[in-house]
C-alpha positions in Angstrom: -125.2 112.7 -1.5 -127.3 115.3 0.6 -127.1 118.8 -0.7 -124.8 121.1 1.1 -126.5 123.4 3.6 -127.3 127.0 2.5 -127.6 128.4 5.9 -125.0 130.9 7.4 -124.6 129.3 10.7 -121.1 130.3 11.3 -119.4 126.7 11.1 -117.7 124.4 8.6 -119.5 121.1 8.9 -119.5 118.0 6.8 -122.3 115.6 6.0 -121.0 113.3 8.9 -121.5 116.1 11.5 -117.7 117.0 11.9 -117.0 120.6 12.4 -113.7 122.2 11.0 -112.2 124.5 13.3 -108.5 124.1 12.5 -107.2 125.6 9.3 -103.9 124.7 7.6 -102.7 127.3 5.4 -99.9 126.5 2.9 -97.9 129.7 2.1 -95.6 128.2 -0.6 -94.9 125.0 -2.2 -91.2 125.6 -2.4 -88.6 124.2 0.1 -85.0 124.5 0.9 -84.6 120.8 1.7 -85.1 117.8 -0.6 -86.2 115.1 1.7 -86.1 111.7 0.1 -89.5 110.8 1.2 -91.0 113.9 -0.1 -89.6 115.0 -3.3 -86.8 114.3 -5.9 -83.3 115.7 -5.8 -84.0 118.2 -8.4 -87.0 119.5 -6.7 -90.4 120.0 -8.5 -92.1 122.5 -10.8 -93.0 125.2 -8.5 -96.1 127.3 -8.8 -95.7 130.3 -10.9 -96.0 133.8 -9.0 -99.4 134.7 -10.4 -100.9 131.4 -9.3 -99.9 132.1 -5.6 -102.3 133.9 -3.3 -100.8 137.2 -2.4 -100.5 138.3 1.3 -103.7 140.2 1.2 -105.7 137.4 -0.4 -104.3 134.9 2.2 -105.3 137.2 5.0 -108.7 137.8 3.5 -109.5 134.1 3.3 -108.3 133.4 6.8 -110.5 136.3 8.1 -113.5 134.8 6.2 -112.7 131.5 8.0 -112.4 132.9 11.3 -115.3 135.5 11.1 -117.9 133.4 9.1 -116.9 129.9 9.5 -115.9 129.5 13.1 -112.2 128.6 12.7 -110.3 129.0 15.9 -106.8 127.6 15.0 -104.6 128.6 12.1 -101.5 126.6 11.2 -99.1 128.0 8.6 -97.4 125.3 6.6 -95.6 124.9 3.2 -93.4 123.8 1.5 -91.3 125.8 3.9 -93.2 128.6 5.2 -90.1 130.5 6.5 -89.1 131.3 3.0 -92.4 133.3 2.4 -91.3 137.0 2.2 -94.4 138.3 3.8 -94.6 135.8 6.6 -94.4 138.1 9.6 -97.0 140.5 8.0 -99.4 137.8 7.5 -99.0 136.5 11.1 -99.6 139.9 12.4 -102.7 140.5 10.5 -104.2 137.2 11.6 -103.2 137.9 15.2 -105.2 141.2 14.9 -108.3 139.3 14.0 -111.3 139.2 16.5 -111.8 136.7 17.8 -108.2 135.9 17.8 -107.2 132.4 16.5 -104.4 130.4 17.9 -101.5 130.7 15.5 -98.9 128.1 14.9 -96.3 127.2 12.1 -94.8 123.9 11.0 -91.3 124.4 9.7 -88.0 122.5 8.9 -86.4 125.1 11.3 -83.7 126.6 8.9 -83.5 130.2 9.7 -85.9 130.0 12.6 -83.2 131.2 15.1 -83.2 134.4 13.2 -86.9 134.8 12.6 -88.4 133.6 15.8 -88.3 136.9 17.7 -90.0 138.6 14.9 -92.6 136.2 14.5 -93.3 136.0 18.2 -93.7 139.8 18.2 -96.0 139.6 15.3 -98.3 137.2 17.1 -97.1 133.5 16.4 -97.9 131.3 19.4 -95.7 128.3 18.7 -94.0 126.1 16.2 -93.7 122.5 15.0 -90.2 121.6 13.7 -89.4 118.6 11.5 -86.2 116.6 12.8 -86.0 113.0 11.6 -82.4 112.3 13.0 -79.8 113.4 15.4 -77.0 112.3 13.1 -75.6 115.3 10.9 -74.6 112.8 8.1 -77.9 111.0 8.2 -79.7 114.3 8.1 -77.7 115.2 5.0 -78.4 111.9 3.2 -82.1 112.2 4.1 -82.6 115.9 3.2 -79.8 116.2 0.5 -78.7 119.3 2.4 -76.0 119.8 5.1 -78.1 121.8 7.4 -78.6 119.8 10.6 -76.9 122.4 12.9 -79.2 125.0 11.5 -82.3 123.1 12.4 -80.9 122.6 16.0 -80.3 126.3 16.1 -83.7 127.0 14.9 -85.5 125.0 17.6 -83.3 126.6 20.4 -84.1 130.0 19.0 -87.8 129.2 18.9 -87.8 128.1 22.6 -85.7 131.3 23.5 -88.1 133.5 21.9 -91.1 132.0 23.8 -92.7 130.0 20.9 -93.6 127.3 23.3 -94.1 124.5 23.5 -91.7 123.6 20.6 -93.0 120.5 19.1 -90.7 118.2 17.1 -92.1 116.1 14.3 -90.1 112.9 13.2 -90.8 110.3 10.4 -89.1 107.0 10.9 -88.0 104.8 7.9 -87.1 101.3 7.9 -83.4 100.8 7.5 -82.8 104.5 7.5 -83.5 105.8 10.9 -85.7 103.5 12.6 -83.2 102.9 15.5 -83.6 106.5 16.6 -86.8 106.6 18.5 -85.4 106.4 22.1 -82.5 108.8 21.2 -84.9 111.4 19.8 -87.2 111.2 22.8 -84.0 111.5 25.1 -83.1 114.8 23.2 -86.6 116.1 23.3 -86.8 115.6 27.1 -83.3 117.2 27.5 -84.4 120.4 25.8 -88.0 120.6 26.9 -89.4 119.9 23.6 -92.5 117.8 22.8 -91.9 114.9 20.4 -94.4 113.6 17.9 -93.6 110.6 15.6 -95.4 110.6 12.3 -96.2 107.4 10.4 -94.9 108.0 6.8 -97.9 108.7 4.5 -98.3 108.2 0.8 -97.9 111.9 -0.1 -94.5 111.8 -1.8 -94.0 113.3 -5.2 -92.4 110.3 -6.6 -95.4 108.1 -5.7 -93.0 105.7 -4.3 -94.6 105.0 -0.8 -94.6 101.4 0.3 -96.4 100.2 3.3 -93.7 97.6 4.0 -91.0 100.2 4.5 -93.3 102.2 7.0 -92.3 102.2 10.6 -95.7 101.9 12.3 -97.0 103.1 15.6 -96.9 99.7 17.4 -93.0 99.4 16.4 -92.3 102.9 17.5 -94.0 102.3 20.8 -92.3 99.0 21.4 -88.9 100.8 20.8 -89.7 103.5 23.2 -91.0 101.1 26.0 -87.6 99.4 25.9 -86.2 102.4 27.7 -89.1 104.5 29.2 -92.3 103.8 31.0 -95.3 105.1 29.0 -98.7 105.5 30.5 -101.9 106.7 28.8 -102.2 110.6 28.9 -105.3 111.2 31.1 -105.9 114.5 29.0 -108.7 114.5 26.5 -107.5 113.8 23.0 -110.4 115.6 21.2 -109.6 116.2 17.6 -105.8 116.2 18.1 -104.0 113.9 15.4 -101.5 112.8 18.0 -102.2 109.9 20.6 -100.1 110.9 23.5 -98.5 109.1 26.6 -96.8 110.4 29.7 -93.1 109.5 29.8 -91.8 108.1 33.2 -94.9 109.3 34.9 -94.9 112.9 33.4 -95.3 115.7 33.0 -93.4 115.2 29.7 -95.2 113.6 26.9 -94.6 111.8 23.7 -97.1 111.5 20.9 -97.6 109.2 17.8 -99.6 110.5 14.8 -100.6 107.2 13.3 -102.6 108.3 10.2 -102.3 105.0 8.5 -102.5 102.3 11.1 -104.6 104.2 13.6 -106.7 106.6 11.6 -108.6 109.3 13.3 -110.9 110.5 10.5 -114.0 110.2 12.5 -112.7 113.1 14.9 -110.9 115.3 12.1 -111.6 119.0 12.5 -109.2 120.1 9.8 -109.7 122.2 6.5 -106.8 123.2 4.3 -106.0 126.0 1.9 -103.3 125.6 -0.5 -100.8 128.4 -1.7 -102.7 128.9 -4.8 -106.2 129.1 -3.1 -107.6 125.7 -3.4 -109.7 124.3 -0.5 -108.9 120.7 0.4 -111.4 118.9 2.8 -108.9 116.1 3.5 -105.0 115.7 3.4 -105.7 112.8 0.9 -108.5 114.4 -1.1 -108.3 113.9 -4.8 -110.5 117.0 -5.6 -110.1 120.6 -4.6 -112.4 123.6 -4.7 -111.1 126.9 -6.1 -111.5 130.0 -4.0 -108.8 132.0 -5.7 -110.8 132.4 -8.9 -113.9 133.4 -7.1 -112.0 135.8 -5.0 -110.3 137.4 -8.1 -113.5 137.6 -9.8 -115.0 139.9 -7.2 -116.9 137.5 -4.8 -117.8 138.9 -1.5 -117.1 137.3 1.8 -120.4 135.6 2.1 -120.0 134.0 -1.3 -116.5 132.8 -0.6 -117.8 131.3 2.8 -120.6 129.7 1.0 -118.3 128.0 -1.6 -116.0 126.9 1.4 -118.9 125.3 3.2 -120.0 123.4 0.0 -116.3 122.0 -0.3 -116.3 120.8 3.2 -119.8 119.2 2.9 -118.6 116.8 0.6 -115.7 115.5 2.8 -115.5 111.5 2.7 -115.8 109.5 5.9 -112.1 108.5 5.9 -109.1 108.7 3.8 -109.4 105.1 2.4 -105.7 104.3 2.5 -106.6 100.7 3.2 -109.1 100.6 0.5 -107.9 98.8 -2.8 -109.4 101.7 -4.7 -107.2 104.2 -2.9 -105.6 106.8 -5.1 -102.6 108.9 -3.8 -103.3 112.6 -4.3 -101.8 114.2 -7.4 -100.2 116.9 -5.3 -97.4 115.9 -3.0 -97.3 117.1 0.5 -95.0 120.0 -0.3 -97.9 121.3 -2.4 -100.6 120.6 0.0 -99.4 121.6 3.4 -99.5 119.6 6.4 
C-alpha cells in the first residue's frame, strides 16, 4: 500500500482518488425502537457514558473536518439521534461554522413533531425519516413498539417546520412488507415527501442477514412500474447513494439505494465518525481509527486532521459483499450510524 499523504491540502482523499466531503456523525448507539432487522428485542450493550464523545468533542471534530479536511455536508445519525440531549446545541454550533456545511439528520421520527421547530431554528436543513410500512400492526411487529402514529406525526411536523425536503427511507423484506412499494410511493406523493427504498444490508446485530430474503432493486422497480411510469432522472447523480427516477413525468422522484446489487463504491464521498470517536472509512469497514484517544490526550487540530487523512487513505476500493471472504462488521448499524 502506498503511504498516506502528509500534506495538509485540505481534503480527505483515499488512494483511489475519491474525496470525502460528506461526514456522517453518530450521536448515540441507543435507539427507542427494536427493529427486527437491526437488533434483538432486548436491545444491545450500549456504550458507557465516558466512552461517548461529549458535545464539545463532537463539535470540535466536525470543525476539524470542515475547516481542515474539506467536508461540506454533515449528517447526524444514531442509533436514534433525537434522544441525544445536546442535539440542538450541537446543530447550532455546526451551523455557525464558516464555511457552513449543509446539515441533515436521519431519524426514526419519534418526537420529531415536538423537536422540529427547535432544530430548524438551530440550523438543521432537512431530515430523513425511516418508515418501512403504512400498516400500524405491521409496524409494531417490525419495530417491537407501537409508535407508528408518532412517526407519521414526526414527518408532518418536520415538513411544517420547513425541514424540506422530508425524505423517507424504506427497507423492504421478503414476506414481511415486500407488497408495500406502490403504497409507500402513493403515500409519499400525497404528502410531498421524497421516498428512497434501501436494500437490506448485512449490518444487523444478530448477523442473521440472508441475501435470499433481501428485496433487490430490480424487484422494487418492477413493483413500482406496475402502477407508475418511471423515467431516468436527468439530473446528475454525482456521489449520491440513491439512483433516482421521475414518477409519471415528474417533478416527483423516487430513489433506490442498492448498496448490495448496484454498489456505488467508486463514487463514494463519505467518511464516518462513531459516537465514541472512531473514524470509519466505509460503512462495512472492519477496522477503525481512534480520534477520541488522541483528542483527550491533547492532540491539536492538525494532528487530528492528519490522523483522519491517514484513516481515509486506507479505504478499500469496494465493500466486497459479493466476495467469498467478506466479513460483516463487528459493529451493527445502530453503533456505526448510517
